[in-house]
C-alpha positions in Angstrom: -27.5 20.0 20.7 -24.7 20.7 17.7 -23.1 24.1 18.1 -20.3 26.2 16.5 -17.3 28.7 18.1 -17.6 31.5 15.9 -14.6 34.1 16.3 -16.0 37.5 15.7 -14.6 38.6 12.2 -15.3 42.3 12.6 -12.7 42.5 15.1 -10.1 40.4 13.5 -7.0 42.8 12.7 -4.3 41.9 8.9 -2.2 39.3 10.2 1.4 40.2 10.1 3.9 37.6 9.5 5.8 37.0 12.7 9.3 35.0 13.1 9.9 33.3 17.0 11.9 36.3 17.4 9.1 39.0 16.4 6.2 38.0 18.8 3.7 40.5 19.6 1.4 40.5 22.2 -2.2 39.2 21.4 -5.1 41.5 21.0 -7.7 39.1 20.2 -10.4 38.9 22.1 -11.7 35.6 23.3 -15.5 34.5 22.0 -17.8 34.3 24.4 -19.6 30.8 24.8 -23.3 31.8 25.4 -23.2 34.6 23.1 -23.3 37.3 25.7 -20.6 40.9 25.5 -21.2 40.8 21.5 -19.6 37.4 21.1 -21.1 33.9 20.0 -21.3 30.1 20.2 -19.3 30.0 17.2 -16.1 29.8 15.6 -15.5 29.9 12.2 -12.2 31.3 10.0 -12.7 30.7 6.3 -9.3 32.4 5.1 -9.9 35.3 2.5 -7.9 36.9 -0.1 -7.0 40.0 2.2 -6.1 38.4 5.6 -5.2 34.9 7.4 -7.9 36.2 10.0 -5.7 36.7 12.9 -4.1 34.0 12.5 0.3 33.7 13.4 2.6 32.4 11.2 5.7 31.3 13.5 8.9 30.1 11.7 11.6 28.6 13.6 13.3 27.7 9.9 12.7 27.5 6.1 9.3 29.1 4.6 6.7 30.6 6.2 3.3 29.7 5.8 1.4 32.2 3.0 -1.6 33.2 1.5 -2.9 32.2 -1.4 -6.1 33.3 -3.1 -8.7 32.1 -0.3 -6.2 29.6 1.2 -3.2 28.8 3.7 -0.2 27.6 2.2 2.7 25.9 3.4 5.1 24.7 1.3 9.5 24.4 1.4 9.7 24.6 -2.3 9.8 28.4 -3.5 11.8 29.6 -6.4 13.3 25.8 -7.6 15.0 25.7 -4.5 13.8 23.2 -1.2 14.1 24.4 2.0 14.1 22.6 5.4 11.2 24.0 6.9 9.4 23.8 10.3 6.5 26.5 10.7 3.4 26.7 12.6 0.3 28.2 11.7 -1.5 29.3 15.3 -5.2 30.1 15.6 -6.1 33.1 18.2 -7.6 32.4 21.6 -10.7 30.6 21.5 -13.0 29.9 24.2 -13.7 26.2 24.7 -16.2 26.4 27.3 -19.5 24.0 26.4 -22.8 23.4 28.0 -22.8 19.7 27.4 -20.6 16.9 27.4 -20.8 16.4 24.3 -16.9 17.5 22.9 -15.5 19.9 20.5 -14.5 18.8 16.9 -12.6 20.7 14.4 -12.9 20.7 10.8 -11.2 22.0 7.5 -10.8 22.0 3.8 -7.2 21.0 2.7 -5.3 20.0 -0.3 -2.0 18.1 0.1 0.4 17.4 -3.0 3.7 16.2 -4.0 3.9 13.1 -0.9 7.1 10.4 -1.6 8.3 7.4 -0.3 10.2 9.5 2.1 7.9 12.0 3.0 7.1 11.7 6.9 3.2 12.0 5.9 1.9 12.2 9.7 4.9 13.9 11.5 5.5 16.4 8.9 1.3 17.5 8.7 0.1 17.9 12.3 -3.0 19.6 13.9 -1.7 21.0 17.5 -3.6 22.6 20.1 -2.0 24.3 23.7 -3.4 26.2 26.5 -0.4 27.7 28.2 0.9 29.4 24.1 2.1 32.8 25.0 4.1 33.8 21.5 7.0 31.7 21.4 5.6 28.0 19.8 9.2 26.2 20.8 8.0 27.0 24.7 4.5 26.1 24.8 3.3 22.7 25.7 1.7 21.6 22.4 -1.0 18.5 22.2 -0.9 16.3 19.2 -4.7 16.1 18.0 -3.8 12.7 15.8 -4.5 14.6 12.8 -5.0 11.7 9.7 -3.6 13.8 6.7 -4.4 12.1 3.2 -2.5 12.6 0.1 -4.6 13.9 -2.9 -6.3 11.5 -5.3 -6.5 13.6 -7.9 -3.4 15.3 -7.8 -5.3 18.6 -8.5 -5.7 21.4 -6.5 -8.9 20.9 -5.8 -10.0 21.0 -2.3 -11.4 18.1 -0.1 -12.4 18.3 3.4 -9.8 17.2 5.8 -10.2 14.0 8.4 -12.1 15.9 11.6 -10.1 15.9 14.6 -11.4 16.5 18.4 -10.5 18.6 21.5 -9.3 16.1 24.5 -11.4 16.4 27.3 -8.0 18.6 29.1 -8.7 21.0 26.5 -12.1 21.7 27.1 -13.8 24.6 28.9 -11.0 26.5 28.7 -10.9 30.0 28.3 -7.9 30.3 25.9 -7.2 27.3 23.6 -5.1 28.0 20.4 -4.9 25.5 17.5 -1.8 24.9 15.4 -1.2 23.5 11.7 2.5 22.4 11.7 4.2 22.0 9.3 7.8 20.5 8.1 9.8 19.7 5.3 13.9 18.5 5.1 16.0 20.1 2.6 15.3 17.1 -0.4 11.7 17.0 0.0 8.7 18.9 0.7 5.1 18.5 0.0 2.7 21.3 -0.2 -0.2 21.7 2.2 -3.5 24.6 1.4 -5.8 24.8 4.4 -9.3 27.0 4.3 -13.1 26.8 5.6 -11.3 26.4 9.4 -14.3 25.9 11.8 -14.7 24.3 15.6 -18.0 22.8 16.8 -19.5 21.6 19.5 -20.4 17.8 19.2 -19.6 15.0 17.0 -17.1 13.4 19.5 -15.7 10.0 17.7 -16.2 6.8 18.9 -12.9 6.0 20.6 -10.2 3.9 20.1 -10.0 0.8 21.6 -8.2 1.0 24.8 -6.4 -2.4 25.9 -10.2 -3.2 27.7 -11.8 -2.9 24.3 -9.5 -5.6 22.6 -8.7 -8.6 23.9 -5.4 -10.1 23.2 -5.3 -13.9 21.6 -2.8 -16.2 20.0 -3.0 -17.0 16.4 -4.3 -20.0 17.2 -7.6 -18.6 19.3 -8.3 -16.1 17.0 -8.3 -18.4 14.7 -10.8 -20.2 16.2 -12.8 -17.1 16.7 -15.9 -16.4 15.2 -16.1 -13.9 12.1 -17.0 -10.6 13.7 -16.9 -6.8 12.9 -17.5 -5.8 16.2 -14.7 -7.7 18.1 -11.2 -5.9 18.0 -8.4 -8.6 18.9 -4.4 -8.0 19.7 -2.1 -10.4 17.9 1.4 -10.4 18.1 4.0 -12.6 15.7 6.8 -12.3 13.1 5.6 -11.0 9.6 6.5 -13.1 6.9 5.4 -12.5 3.0 6.0 -9.1 2.7 6.5 -7.6 -0.6 8.5 -5.4 -1.7 6.3 -2.0 -3.3 2.9 -3.4 -2.1 1.0 -0.8 -1.6 -1.8 -2.9 0.7 0.0 -4.3 3.4 -0.9 -7.9 2.7 1.4 -10.7 4.4 1.1 -13.8 7.2 1.7 -13.2 11.0 3.2 -16.7 12.8 3.7 -17.3 16.2 4.1 -20.5 18.1 0.5 -21.3 17.8 -0.1 -20.8 14.0 -0.1 -18.6 11.0 -3.3 -16.3 9.9 -3.4 -13.7 6.9 -2.9 -10.2 7.4 -5.7 -8.6 4.7 -4.2 -4.7 4.5 -2.3 -3.8 7.3 -3.4 0.5 7.9 -0.9 3.1 9.9 -3.7 3.4 12.7 -7.4 2.6 13.1 -9.5 4.1 10.4 -6.1 5.0 8.6 -5.4 5.9 5.0 -5.8 3.0 2.5 -3.2 1.5 0.6 -0.7 3.7 2.2 1.7 0.6 3.8 4.6 1.7 2.0 4.7 4.7 4.3 3.9 2.7 7.0 7.3 0.5 6.0 8.8 4.1 5.5 8.7 5.0 8.8 8.8 2.1 11.0 10.9 0.0 8.8 8.7 -3.0 9.2 10.8 -6.0 7.4 9.6 -9.9 7.0 11.2 -11.4 10.2 9.8 -8.8 12.6 7.9 -9.3 15.3 4.8 -7.0 15.9 1.6 -6.0 17.4 -1.5 -5.4 15.5 -5.2 -5.0 16.6 -7.8 -6.3 14.0 -11.3 -8.1 13.8 -11.6 -11.7 12.9 -12.7 -12.3 8.9 -13.2 -15.3 6.3 -13.0 -14.8 2.5 -14.3 -18.1 0.6 -13.1 -20.3 3.5 -9.8 -18.3 4.2 -9.3 -17.0 8.0 -8.1 -13.5 7.4 -7.4 -10.5 9.9 -9.7 -7.7 8.5 -9.3 -3.9 9.4 -6.0 -4.3 11.2 -4.0 -1.6 12.4 -0.4 -1.4 13.6 0.7 -0.5 16.8 4.3 -1.3 17.2 7.7 -3.5 16.4 7.8 -5.4 19.5 11.5 -6.8 18.5 13.2 -6.5 14.9 14.4 -9.2 13.0 15.4 -8.6 9.2 13.9 -8.8 5.7 16.3 -12.2 4.7 15.3 -15.5 5.4 17.0 -17.6 8.1 17.6 -21.2 7.3 15.9 -23.8 9.0 17.9 -26.4 10.5 20.1 -28.3 7.3 19.8 -25.3 5.7 21.9 -24.3 2.4 22.9 -22.2 -0.3 22.3 -17.8 -1.0 19.0 -18.2 -3.1 21.3 -17.5 -6.5 21.3 -20.3 -9.6 24.8 -21.3 -8.9 23.8 -21.8 -4.9 20.3 -22.2 -4.8 18.6 -22.6 -1.6 17.4 -26.2 -0.6 14.4 -27.2 0.7 15.3 -27.1 4.4 16.4 -23.3 3.7 13.0 -22.7 2.4 11.2 -24.7 5.6 12.9 -22.1 7.9 13.0 -19.3 5.8 9.2 -18.2 7.2 7.7 -17.0 4.0 9.2 -13.7 3.2 8.0 -13.2 -0.4 11.5 -13.0 -1.7 12.2 -14.3 -5.4 15.2 -17.0 -5.3 16.3 -20.4 -7.0 15.6 -23.5 -4.5 16.3 -26.6 -5.7 15.3 -30.3 -4.7 13.5 -33.8 -5.6 10.1 -34.2 -7.0 8.4 -36.7 -4.6 4.8 -36.3 -4.8 2.0 -33.6 -5.0 -1.1 -32.2 -2.8 -3.6 -34.1 -4.3 -6.8 -31.8 -2.8 -7.7 -28.6 -1.1 -5.2 -29.0 1.7 -1.6 -30.2 2.8 -2.9 -33.3 4.0 -3.9 -34.4 0.9 -0.3 -34.8 0.3 0.7 -38.2 -1.8 3.9 -39.3 -2.5 4.7 -40.6 -6.2 2.9 -40.4 -9.6 -0.8 -41.9 -8.6 -3.5 -39.3 -8.4 -0.5 -37.0 -9.0 -1.8 -33.1 -9.2 -1.2 -31.3 -12.4 -0.9 -27.8 -10.9 1.6 -28.4 -7.5 4.7 -30.5 -6.6 5.8 -31.6 -3.6 9.9 -31.0 -3.9 12.1 -32.3 -0.5 16.4 -33.0 0.1 15.8 -36.6 -0.8 14.3 -38.6 -3.4 12.9 -41.3 -1.4 11.3 -38.8 1.4 8.1 -39.6 2.4 7.5 -37.4 5.1 5.2 -34.5 4.0 6.7 -32.1 6.9 10.3 -32.3 5.4 8.9 -31.0 1.9 7.4 -27.7 0.5 4.7 -27.4 -1.7 5.4 -25.8 -5.3 2.7 -24.0 -7.4 3.0 -24.6 -10.7 1.6 -22.0 -12.9 0.4 -22.2 -16.4 3.0 -21.9 -19.2 6.0 -23.5 -19.8 7.2 -24.3 -16.2 3.9 -26.5 -15.5 4.1 -28.6 -19.0 7.4 -29.5 -17.8 7.6 -30.0 -14.5 3.9 -31.8 -14.3 3.5 -35.2 -12.6 0.6 -35.6 -14.1 2.1 -35.1 -17.8 5.3 -36.2 -16.9 5.5 -39.4 -14.2 9.2 -39.6 -15.6 10.2 -36.4 -13.4 9.3 -38.5 -10.2 12.8 -38.4 -8.1 14.3 -35.9 -10.7 16.0 -33.0 -9.3 15.0 -29.5 -10.3 16.1 -25.9 -9.7 12.9 -23.6 -9.8 13.3 -19.6 -9.7 9.9 -19.0 -7.7 8.6 -16.4 -4.7 9.2 -18.5 -1.3 5.6 -17.5 -0.1 3.3 -19.8 2.3 1.5 -22.7 0.0 -1.5 -24.9 1.5 -0.7 -23.1 4.5 2.9 -24.1 4.4 6.0 -22.9 3.6 6.1 -22.9 -0.2 7.0 -21.9 -3.9 4.4 -19.7 -5.9 4.8 -17.7 -9.1 7.7 -19.9 -10.6 8.8 -18.4 -13.5 12.2 -20.7 -14.5 13.7 -23.9 -14.0 16.8 -26.3 -14.9 17.4 -29.6 -14.3 20.0 -30.5 -11.7 21.1 -27.2 -12.3 22.0 -27.0 -15.6 20.8 -24.4 -18.3 20.6 -26.6 -21.2 21.3 -30.0 -22.5 19.4 -33.3 -23.7 17.0 -33.2 -20.6 16.0 -29.8 -21.2 12.4 -30.3 -21.9 12.3 -26.8 -22.8 14.6 -27.2 -26.3 13.2 -24.0 -27.3 14.7 -22.1 -24.7 14.2 -20.7 -21.4 11.4 -18.9 -20.2 12.9 -15.6 -19.2 9.6 -14.3 -16.9 6.2 -15.8 -16.8 3.1 -14.2 -14.6 0.1 -16.0 -13.6 -1.9 -13.1 -12.3 -4.6 -15.5 -10.6 -2.3 -16.6 -7.9 -1.6 -12.4 -6.7 0.3 -9.0 -7.7 3.5 -11.2 -8.9 5.7 -7.9 -8.2 3.2 -6.0 -10.6 2.3 -2.4 -9.0 -0.4 0.0 -9.7 0.7 3.8 -9.9 -2.6 6.2 -9.9 -2.4 8.9 -11.8 -6.1 10.6 -11.6 -8.5 8.7 -9.6 -11.5 11.6 -9.5 -12.7 9.9 -6.1 -12.1 6.3 -6.9 -10.2 4.6 -4.4 -7.9 2.5 -7.0 -8.3 1.5 -10.5 -5.8 -1.8 -10.5 -7.0 -4.6 -8.3 -5.6 -8.3 -8.5 -8.8 -11.1 -8.9 -8.4 -14.7 -8.1 -10.3 -15.4 -11.1 -9.3 -13.1 -14.0 -6.3 -11.7 -12.9 -5.3 -8.3 -12.7 -7.9 -6.1 -13.3 -8.8 -2.4 -14.0 -11.7 -0.4 -13.7 -13.2 3.1 -13.1 -17.1 2.3 -13.1 -18.4 3.4 -9.8 -21.8 4.1 -8.9 -23.4 3.4 -12.2 -20.9 6.2 -13.6 -18.2 6.1 -15.9 -15.2 8.3 -14.0 -12.1 9.6 -15.7 -8.8 7.9 -14.5 -5.4 7.2 -15.8 -3.3 4.2 -14.0 -0.3 2.4 -14.8 0.3 -1.0 -13.9 3.8 -2.2 -13.8 6.0 -5.1 -13.8 9.3 -5.8 -11.7 12.7 -5.0 -13.4 12.8 -8.1 -15.6 16.6 -8.9 -16.7 17.1 -9.2 -20.4 21.1 -8.4 -20.4 22.0 -12.0 -21.1 19.1 -12.7 -22.9 19.7 -13.5 -27.2 16.0 -12.9 -27.8 13.0 -11.6 -26.0 9.4 -12.1 -26.8 6.6 -11.2 -24.8 2.7 -12.4 -24.7 -0.1 -11.5 -22.4 -3.9 -13.5 -22.1 -6.7 -10.5 -21.7 -10.0 -9.4 -21.9 -11.8 -6.2 -22.3 -15.0 -5.1 -22.0 -17.4 -1.8 -22.3 -15.6 0.1 -24.6 -18.9 1.0 -26.1 -18.1 0.8 -29.8 -14.6 2.2 -29.6 -11.3 0.3 -30.2 -9.3 -0.4 -27.1 -6.5 1.6 -28.3 -8.2 4.7 -27.7 -8.0 4.4 -23.8 -6.1 1.0 -23.2 -2.0 0.6 -24.3 1.0 -1.3 -23.1 4.7 0.3 -23.1 8.3 -0.5 -22.3 11.3 1.3 -20.8 14.5 1.2 -19.2 14.4 4.0 -17.0 11.2 3.4 -14.6 11.9 5.1 -10.8 9.3 4.8 -9.7 7.3 7.5 -11.0 5.3 6.7 -14.8 4.4 9.7 -15.6 8.3 10.9 -15.9 9.2 7.3 -17.8 10.2 7.4 -21.3 7.9 4.6 -22.3 8.1 3.0 -26.1 4.9 1.9 -27.5 4.4 -1.8 -28.2 2.6 -2.9 -30.9 -0.2 -5.1 -29.4 -1.2 -8.1 -32.6 -4.1 -8.9 -30.8 -6.6 -7.0 -28.9 -10.5 -8.3 -27.2 -13.3 -7.2 -29.3 -13.8 -4.6 -26.1 -17.3 -6.4 -26.0 -17.4 -9.2 -23.7 -15.5 -11.1 -21.2 -13.4 -13.5 -23.7 -9.9 -14.1 -22.8 -7.4 -13.9 -26.0 -3.8 -14.1 -26.2 -1.7 -10.6 -27.2 0.2 -12.5 -30.3 4.2 -12.1 -29.9 5.9 -9.0 -29.5 9.0 -8.2 -29.6 11.5 -6.9 -27.5 14.6 -7.3 -29.7 15.3 -3.6 -29.4 15.4 -3.8 -25.8 17.9 -7.0 -25.6 20.9 -6.4 -23.0 18.9 -4.2 -20.5 16.9 -4.5 -17.4 13.4 -3.6 -18.7 9.8 -2.7 -17.0 6.6 -3.3 -18.8 3.5 -1.1 -18.0 -0.5 -1.7 -18.8 -1.9 1.4 -19.2 -5.5 1.9 -18.3 -7.4 5.4 -19.4 -10.9 6.2 -18.9 -13.1 9.0 -20.1 -17.1 9.9 -19.2 -17.7 8.1 -22.3 -16.5 4.8 -21.8 -14.7 3.1 -18.4 -13.9 0.3 -19.7 -12.8 -3.4 -17.7 -9.4 -4.7 -19.0 -8.5 -8.2 -17.1 -4.8 -9.3 -17.5 -4.8 -13.0 -16.6 -1.5 -14.2 -17.2 2.3 -13.1 -19.3 5.3 -14.5 -20.3 8.6 -13.4 -21.7 10.2 -16.0 -23.1 
């Protein structure tokens, strides 16, 4: 049976704001769990415009909790000044005596805004409980109830249900328990946290978070051999690699001495907030090369083994985000001193972008690295094998190189150019796992024998400045959501269609706004620059594409697309807006931005009348 602990509002008094130096005696009656003596077995305190209903404010430093119209509010920002703050909002005493083993849950509505990359989201927004609080928050013993704060997805002041928290067994059947909402910020960064509709209820005890006895420690080889299951949890320890700057999801490789597995998204805690990987990185310093412990489940996507529903446990040993060379490794990754193949083999798939040199010795002719062949017979047109020696025939001493469609593939492909066999080439690409091996992906530039031009350059029309094949991954682009209105996301990568944006959910067009922003693209040494991309648009419902979609460029992006000064780019060719046919955008001159580092943005909006699907498969600047 579910019950609610209700504190009698008829006997509560108007709250006076108190500092730690001015602590009044607690006049609060304790609710009677059995409904005798005028009490009830319910506790519910919706804040009103007149009172915080006997909740006390205790501020150690900075700005107090305050009263808004029907809500309590905490922020360190006031009068255009951000003040370092530590403040508690403490409930009156609550009797937690219950008549069953169902436990007690705490629920409330809240809104949390202005979270930045430097915000300690969980550390600065806590729900705590104490049974020895006597008026001084600094001397009481507080138990952290593991509240999981979630930033507003709409960036509006609309309240939403907070994640439910639960009292531990040690706080049940106590005559007096105090609940506190703790808020903190520093002098440069403050969120705003608003609360209302606080209640406590018997029952709804959550499934326990797996303990070590519920989680099976395994090697990665054992994990890879296990059956697909969403019931069984595994503990994995390995070295992280392939973490990309700005990645919101936490997709990377995990390697131990027995093998490698792909982690498809890492949460900060079990059932934690999605797309918050950068918060975890900021809090833990997690980087490529770190040895970490995670829990997750065995998944499989189109034959690819993945760790699903993974959540972070701890950093076992710090490594570093700079790749380390393998035996015989050379270079620093610059154009003047590129990595050699030996370096890449020992780098651990760091996900960084660098110049790499090697000799073209063959290709991978089928779907696995076991099909590597030397020479030009049966040569693939979409990849290469590079080695440190032109006569190498040992696949373990080679790295596979993905050739995205476009100039790089047209120039380097052994299938198109068998005469390239044995030539030394410089390639600018991401150091990532490819065919299950250390390799290169998303190649965007190349040089023959390290020369920037000359008679052997197969691209005499000019070097490609930047290229991306989005069917292979994010390619350094990142989505920034401005308005979601209940959507989980707008942009996502699809291996068939590239970056794909849509705000259509549950058969409804959801009003939204989101930017897809490129990494910094260096035009400082370019003499000219032209942008083009392949895209498709459907479900415009008769409206022109440009009413909801646009492309912009800026030199002043700092992570907030709303504040950046975007210059709209005129796209010569838009799709029809009513089919899935990809079209080339046509050439878009970037002449006005030569000499700068720039960012390209694809701006998506939707309305209740139309939530189009926009797919962007590839992009080139040359």
